[in-house]
Backbone as CSV, one residue per row, in Angstrom:
resi,resn,N_x,N_y,N_z,CA_x,CA_y,CA_z,C_x,C_y,C_z
1,MET,27.017,-87.827,63.449,26.762,-87.591,64.954,26.836,-86.116,65.158
2,PHE,27.642,-85.343,64.487,27.731,-83.856,64.675,26.921,-83.115,63.683
3,ARG,26.197,-83.744,62.855,25.331,-83.023,61.929,24.022,-82.796,62.522
4,PRO,23.526,-81.544,62.341,22.204,-81.106,62.972,21.142,-81.912,62.157
5,LYS,20.061,-82.159,62.948,18.762,-82.776,62.260,17.839,-81.717,62.101
6,ILE,17.553,-81.338,60.821,16.601,-80.211,60.548,15.143,-80.775,60.576
7,PRO,14.297,-80.099,61.350,13.036,-80.619,61.510,12.238,-80.304,60.254
8,THR,11.319,-81.295,59.893,10.347,-81.113,58.687,9.344,-80.149,58.989
9,MET,9.131,-79.304,58.043,7.990,-78.325,58.214,6.667,-78.808,57.771
10,PRO,5.504,-78.400,58.256,4.238,-78.850,57.918,4.043,-78.355,56.412
11,THR,3.076,-78.940,55.700,2.751,-78.407,54.400,2.053,-76.997,54.437
12,PRO,2.791,-76.084,53.777,2.215,-74.731,53.678,0.819,-74.724,52.921
13,THR,0.140,-73.686,53.308,-1.220,-73.603,52.628,-1.331,-72.454,51.745
14,GLY,-0.409,-71.466,51.689,-0.320,-70.304,50.854,0.401,-70.594,49.633
15,LEU,1.037,-69.433,49.137,1.934,-69.535,47.866,3.200,-70.369,48.188
16,VAL,3.407,-71.352,47.393,4.601,-72.234,47.601,5.637,-72.093,46.484
17,SER,6.952,-72.027,46.912,7.991,-71.883,45.902,8.737,-73.160,46.139
18,SER,9.414,-73.475,45.077,10.137,-74.716,45.005,11.265,-74.727,46.076
19,PRO,11.569,-75.777,46.889,12.637,-75.762,47.842,13.918,-75.813,47.204
20,ALA,14.925,-75.197,47.892,16.279,-75.181,47.402,16.948,-76.548,47.833
21,ILE,17.720,-77.026,46.920,18.410,-78.318,47.188,19.798,-78.010,47.729
22,VAL,20.004,-78.560,48.957,21.356,-78.247,49.544,22.116,-79.559,49.572
23,ARG,23.294,-79.555,48.956,24.193,-80.769,48.853,25.213,-80.610,49.823
24,PRO,25.573,-81.572,50.592,26.768,-81.364,51.503,28.080,-81.376,50.825
25,THR,29.103,-80.713,51.425,30.347,-80.706,50.719,31.097,-81.960,50.975
26,GLU,30.925,-82.622,52.051,31.627,-83.944,52.204,30.627,-85.060,52.356
27,THR,30.884,-86.125,51.745,29.907,-87.239,51.875,30.493,-88.297,52.855
28,ASP,29.511,-88.803,53.572,29.812,-89.874,54.516,29.584,-91.218,53.686
29,GLN,30.713,-91.983,53.535,30.537,-93.287,52.740,29.733,-94.319,53.547
30,HIS,29.719,-94.192,54.863,29.089,-95.194,55.666,27.501,-94.950,55.746
31,ALA,27.113,-93.864,55.580,25.670,-93.461,55.670,25.001,-93.673,54.341
32,PRO,23.773,-94.402,54.339,23.104,-94.517,53.034,22.530,-93.245,52.559
33,THR,22.469,-92.980,51.311,21.877,-91.729,50.734,20.519,-92.053,50.240
34,ALA,19.628,-91.211,50.395,18.253,-91.297,49.917,18.172,-90.609,48.530
35,PRO,17.353,-91.215,47.610,17.234,-90.578,46.278,16.746,-89.211,46.459
36,ALA,17.125,-88.317,45.471,16.627,-87.012,45.521,15.080,-86.946,44.985
37,GLN,14.308,-86.082,45.702,12.856,-86.058,45.267,12.682,-84.876,44.403
38,ALA,11.702,-84.991,43.490,11.389,-83.931,42.580,10.702,-82.709,43.337
39,PRO,10.912,-81.583,43.100,10.301,-80.478,43.742,8.878,-80.390,43.438
40,ALA,8.109,-80.000,44.458,6.571,-80.020,44.297,6.281,-78.762,43.337
41,PRO,5.254,-78.909,42.620,4.798,-77.770,41.730,4.325,-76.736,42.628
42,ALA,4.590,-75.394,42.089,4.193,-74.232,42.801,2.656,-74.099,42.704
43,ALA,1.969,-73.729,43.729,0.575,-73.591,43.787,0.279,-72.061,43.130
44,GLN,-0.871,-72.059,42.496,-1.329,-70.792,42.033,-1.802,-69.824,43.140
45,GLY,-1.270,-68.600,43.191,-1.806,-67.717,44.171,-3.169,-67.226,43.944
46,THR,-3.919,-66.922,44.935,-5.291,-66.368,44.663,-5.112,-65.024,44.458
47,SER,-5.920,-64.454,43.549,-5.878,-63.040,43.265,-6.798,-62.372,44.297
48,ARG,-6.266,-61.371,44.886,-7.003,-60.573,45.925,-7.620,-59.382,45.284
49,PRO,-8.690,-58.959,45.719,-9.321,-57.697,45.181,-8.487,-56.468,45.594
50,THR,-8.383,-55.523,44.778,-7.614,-54.327,45.179,-8.580,-53.374,45.947
51,ILE,-8.044,-52.585,46.870,-8.888,-51.658,47.576,-8.865,-50.306,46.950
52,GLN,-9.974,-49.802,46.662,-10.060,-48.565,46.028,-10.667,-47.651,47.030
53,LEU,-10.012,-46.538,47.258,-10.462,-45.513,48.267,-11.111,-44.274,47.549
54,SER,-12.153,-43.809,48.100,-12.720,-42.646,47.500,-11.953,-41.418,48.010
55,PRO,-12.003,-40.220,47.343,-11.343,-39.074,47.785,-11.732,-38.701,49.238
56,GLY,-12.865,-38.847,49.681,-13.321,-38.621,50.973,-12.590,-39.460,51.977
57,ALA,-12.421,-40.679,51.640,-11.704,-41.707,52.458,-10.335,-41.367,52.620
58,VAL,-9.741,-40.879,51.516,-8.253,-40.539,51.547,-8.080,-39.310,52.460
59,ILE,-8.900,-38.377,52.377,-8.806,-37.137,53.174,-9.060,-37.582,54.659
60,ALA,-9.933,-38.405,54.913,-10.126,-38.857,56.321,-8.870,-39.459,56.886
61,LEU,-8.212,-40.382,56.008,-7.062,-41.086,56.531,-5.934,-40.146,56.716
62,VAL,-5.838,-39.166,55.836,-4.718,-38.182,55.996,-5.008,-37.329,57.221
63,GLY,-6.328,-36.929,57.435,-6.593,-36.149,58.615,-6.395,-36.898,59.808
64,GLY,-6.748,-38.179,59.912,-6.632,-38.992,61.084,-5.194,-39.209,61.382
65,GLY,-4.361,-39.458,60.388,-2.952,-39.602,60.520,-2.328,-38.354,61.213
66,THR,-2.707,-37.197,60.547,-2.168,-35.936,61.090,-2.466,-35.730,62.564
67,ALA,-3.785,-36.052,62.843,-4.228,-35.805,64.242,-3.449,-36.648,65.184
68,VAL,-3.225,-37.925,64.878,-2.413,-38.841,65.693,-1.060,-38.245,65.856
69,VAL,-0.339,-37.819,64.768,1.040,-37.291,64.836,1.008,-36.034,65.783
70,LEU,0.034,-35.288,65.698,0.042,-33.945,66.518,-0.281,-34.334,67.977
71,VAL,-1.124,-35.278,68.314,-1.410,-35.610,69.658,-0.228,-36.313,70.297
72,VAL,0.469,-37.230,69.540,1.671,-37.802,70.089,2.766,-36.872,70.203
73,GLY,2.915,-35.877,69.393,3.922,-34.919,69.490,3.654,-34.035,70.710
74,ALA,2.385,-33.585,70.896,2.027,-32.845,72.026,2.410,-33.467,73.341
75,VAL,2.034,-34.822,73.450,2.338,-35.633,74.626,3.794,-35.699,75.007
76,LEU,4.577,-35.955,73.941,5.983,-35.932,74.116,6.609,-34.644,74.548
77,VAL,6.184,-33.535,73.875,6.658,-32.299,74.266,6.210,-31.850,75.665
78,SER,5.033,-32.327,76.096,4.734,-31.980,77.506,5.496,-32.829,78.548
79,MET,5.849,-34.030,78.213,6.503,-34.875,79.037,8.007,-34.151,79.182
80,LEU,8.521,-33.794,78.017,9.831,-33.187,78.021,9.885,-31.857,78.923
81,LEU,8.869,-31.072,78.772,8.632,-29.925,79.603,8.601,-30.173,81.000
82,ALA,7.789,-31.206,81.348,7.700,-31.657,82.849,9.061,-32.073,83.460
83,VAL,9.806,-32.785,82.583,11.178,-33.304,83.069,12.127,-31.994,83.220
84,ALA,11.936,-31.009,82.351,12.769,-29.835,82.360,12.434,-28.981,83.692
85,VAL,11.146,-28.772,83.891,10.658,-27.985,85.022,11.013,-28.618,86.351
86,THR,10.922,-29.958,86.391,11.367,-30.719,87.601,12.793,-30.646,87.854
87,GLY,13.645,-30.723,86.829,15.034,-30.604,86.982,15.505,-29.205,87.435
88,ALA,14.835,-28.248,86.851,15.054,-26.746,87.286,14.754,-26.598,88.661
89,SER,13.609,-27.171,89.169,13.288,-26.855,90.539,14.169,-27.685,91.533
90,VAL,14.573,-28.805,91.137,15.534,-29.536,91.994,16.846,-28.785,92.078
91,ALA,17.294,-28.260,90.924,18.534,-27.464,91.056,18.287,-26.270,91.913
92,ILE,17.290,-25.473,91.882,17.072,-24.328,92.711,16.915,-24.770,94.189
93,CYS,16.279,-25.933,94.481,16.256,-26.322,95.801,17.707,-26.664,96.383
94,ALA,18.428,-27.338,95.432,19.891,-27.655,95.812,20.626,-26.416,96.166
95,LEU,20.501,-25.408,95.371,21.178,-24.172,95.685,20.759,-23.499,97.003
96,VAL,19.444,-23.435,97.227,18.999,-22.886,98.470,19.479,-23.728,99.647
97,ILE,19.505,-25.001,99.594,19.968,-25.866,100.666,21.423,-25.581,100.986
98,ARG,22.251,-25.522,99.866,23.678,-25.256,99.977,23.927,-23.928,100.620
99,SER,23.098,-22.917,100.163,23.309,-21.589,100.699,23.000,-21.588,102.198
100,LEU,21.946,-22.312,102.626,21.645,-22.430,104.083,22.717,-23.028,104.927
101,ILE,23.219,-24.026,104.312,24.313,-24.846,104.927,25.551,-23.973,105.121
102,ASN,25.843,-23.258,104.054,27.005,-22.355,104.118,26.900,-21.309,105.063
103,ALA,25.704,-20.696,105.167,25.363,-19.678,106.124,25.448,-20.128,107.571
104,GLU,25.081,-21.380,107.794,25.051,-21.894,109.179,26.516,-22.157,109.565
105,ALA,27.441,-22.578,108.596,28.832,-22.913,108.866,29.589,-21.667,109.192
106,ARG,29.175,-20.594,108.506,29.971,-19.246,108.781,29.566,-18.663,110.285
107,ARG,28.460,-19.009,110.703,27.975,-18.386,111.978,28.739,-19.191,113.172
108,ARG,29.262,-20.298,112.899,29.829,-20.966,114.061,31.227,-20.604,114.232
């Protein structure tokens, strides 16, 4: 009643490894036990062709990766600079407003 029911998986289509056999630590004497099945034989993996890059392709990949890193870095630095400038301008506005309020309070 309290044992979880594990769903059966569909048959895999790729490389198959033999399933691990899990044995329960306690046996229920009232439940019938099913005979153990033999593990399925492992399927042969297909050999994939290796990719060979020419020196020009390697240089293009390195150049492209460098360009991407530089562009992303420039965007992040510009966003940080925009936040810093905005914070500084808000701080200056707060100082000016506080000065105006203090000057008005002294006149009264």
